C-alpha positions in Angstrom: 122.3 202.5 145.7 120.9 203.3 142.7 123.1 201.1 141.1 122.5 198.3 143.3 118.3 198.6 142.8 118.8 198.8 139.3 120.6 195.4 139.2 118.3 193.9 141.5 114.9 195.2 140.3 115.9 194.0 136.4 117.3 190.5 138.1 113.9 190.1 139.1 111.8 191.0 135.8 114.0 189.1 134.0 113.5 186.1 136.3 110.0 186.5 137.4 107.0 187.6 135.7 106.1 190.9 137.7 104.4 193.5 136.4 105.4 197.4 136.5 104.0 198.2 139.2 104.8 195.1 141.8 107.8 195.9 140.3 108.1 199.6 141.9 106.8 198.4 144.7 109.4 195.5 145.6 111.8 198.3 144.7 110.8 200.2 146.5 110.7 197.5 150.1 114.6 196.6 148.6 115.6 199.9 148.9 114.4 200.5 153.3 116.5 197.4 153.9 119.3 198.4 152.2 118.9 201.8 154.0 118.3 199.8 157.3 121.0 197.9 156.7 123.6 200.4 155.6 122.5 202.8 158.7 122.7 200.0 161.1 126.1 198.8 159.9 127.1 202.6 159.9 125.8 202.9 163.2 127.6 199.9 165.1 130.9 201.3 162.8 130.3 204.6 164.9 130.0 202.7 168.3 132.6 200.7 168.0 134.8 203.9 167.0 133.6 206.0 170.0 134.5 202.6 172.3 130.2 202.7 172.8 129.6 199.4 170.9 126.5 198.2 173.4 124.7 201.4 174.2 124.9 202.2 170.3 122.9 198.8 169.8 120.5 199.3 172.4 119.6 202.8 171.5 119.6 202.1 168.1 117.1 198.7 168.6 115.3 200.5 171.2 114.8 203.7 168.5 114.2 201.9 165.7 111.4 200.4 167.5 109.8 203.2 168.7 109.7 205.1 165.7 108.9 203.4 163.4 105.4 203.0 165.5 105.0 207.2 167.1 106.2 208.4 163.7 107.7 212.2 163.3 110.2 213.6 161.3 111.6 212.7 158.1 114.5 213.9 155.7 113.7 214.8 152.2 116.3 213.0 150.7 118.2 209.5 151.6 121.4 211.5 151.7 119.9 213.9 154.2 118.0 210.9 156.3 121.4 209.2 156.6 123.8 212.3 157.8 120.7 213.7 160.9 120.8 209.7 161.5 124.3 209.5 161.9 124.9 213.0 163.9 122.1 212.6 166.1 123.4 208.6 167.1 126.8 210.8 167.5 125.3 213.5 169.7 123.4 210.4 171.9 127.0 208.5 172.4 128.5 212.0 173.6 126.2 212.2 176.2 126.1 208.7 177.5 129.8 209.1 177.4 129.6 212.0 179.1 127.0 210.7 181.7 129.4 208.0 182.6 131.9 210.0 183.4 129.5 212.2 185.1 130.2 215.6 183.7 126.2 215.1 182.4 123.6 215.1 184.8 121.8 211.4 184.6 119.0 213.1 186.3 118.3 215.6 183.5 118.1 212.6 181.7 115.3 211.2 183.4 113.4 214.0 183.2 113.7 214.3 179.6 112.8 210.7 179.4 109.6 211.1 181.4 108.5 214.4 179.4 109.3 212.5 176.3 107.5 209.3 177.4 104.1 211.5 178.1 104.6 213.2 174.4 104.8 209.7 172.5 101.7 208.4 174.5 99.5 211.2 174.1 100.5 212.6 170.2 101.6 209.6 168.8 101.6 208.5 165.8 102.8 211.6 163.9 102.0 211.1 159.4 104.0 212.8 157.6 103.1 214.2 154.2 104.1 211.3 152.2 102.3 208.6 154.4 99.3 210.3 155.7 97.2 207.9 158.4 93.7 206.9 157.9 91.7 206.7 161.1 91.7 203.1 161.2 96.0 203.0 161.0 96.4 206.0 163.4 93.8 204.0 166.0 96.2 200.3 165.6 99.3 203.0 165.7 98.5 204.2 168.8 97.9 201.0 170.7 101.3 199.5 169.2 103.4 202.6 170.1 101.8 202.8 173.5 102.6 198.8 174.3 106.5 199.5 173.2 106.5 202.7 175.2 105.2 200.6 178.2 107.7 197.4 177.8 110.7 199.9 177.3 110.2 202.1 180.0 109.6 198.9 182.2 112.9 197.7 181.0 114.3 201.2 181.5 113.1 200.9 185.6 114.2 197.4 185.4 117.4 197.9 184.1 118.3 200.7 186.3 117.0 199.0 189.4 119.7 196.5 188.2 122.3 198.9 188.1 122.8 198.6 184.7 122.6 202.4 183.9 123.8 202.4 180.5 120.8 200.2 179.5 118.5 202.4 180.8 120.0 205.3 179.9 120.6 204.3 176.7 116.4 203.6 176.1 115.9 207.0 178.0 117.9 208.3 175.0 115.8 206.3 172.2 112.4 208.2 174.0 113.9 211.7 173.8 115.0 211.5 170.6 111.6 210.2 169.5 110.0 213.0 170.9 112.0 215.7 170.0 111.5 213.8 165.9 107.7 213.8 167.0 107.4 217.5 167.8 109.6 218.2 164.0 107.0 215.9 162.4 103.8 217.8 164.0 105.3 221.0 163.7 106.3 220.5 160.0 102.8 218.8 159.3 101.3 222.1 161.0 103.1 224.8 158.5 101.8 222.2 155.9 98.0 222.6 156.7 98.0 226.6 157.3 
């Protein structure tokens, strides 16, 4: 990853007269983009391997949108982030498989997703040690996260009523994971303050 970033930033520095500070911002943006692309590709491969491509895609999209606005726990390093994300996704896909085979209760996921939605509604956004939010940013992100929460909830209810339970369940699990990460992030923030 670092080698790719060095090549790209060297190319930009040599071909465009970009000052050092702006180059660091661009490098950070490219790093985030590469990480997201890598995670997306790895996620879809995992979905294919577990024969759950569409569920994986729906979960990843739902999770990415609400998570980016609601905030919460973030791993300390890229490697930890990737490993934790892949483990989390594997657990989600296994739970989806168990629900499809009636080995795990759909009702439990429904109850947990309602609790998760309440947590997201009441506590988002959760900032991190590396990215503290101003009051203005907090207000904007709260409105956006609540809007996305409403949209995802409507999609979830609609798809369930139309008998697309896999879609509904994928979105519900995205809300549950988001709420868990928000709780962990909030607890981590509390420990850092005290």
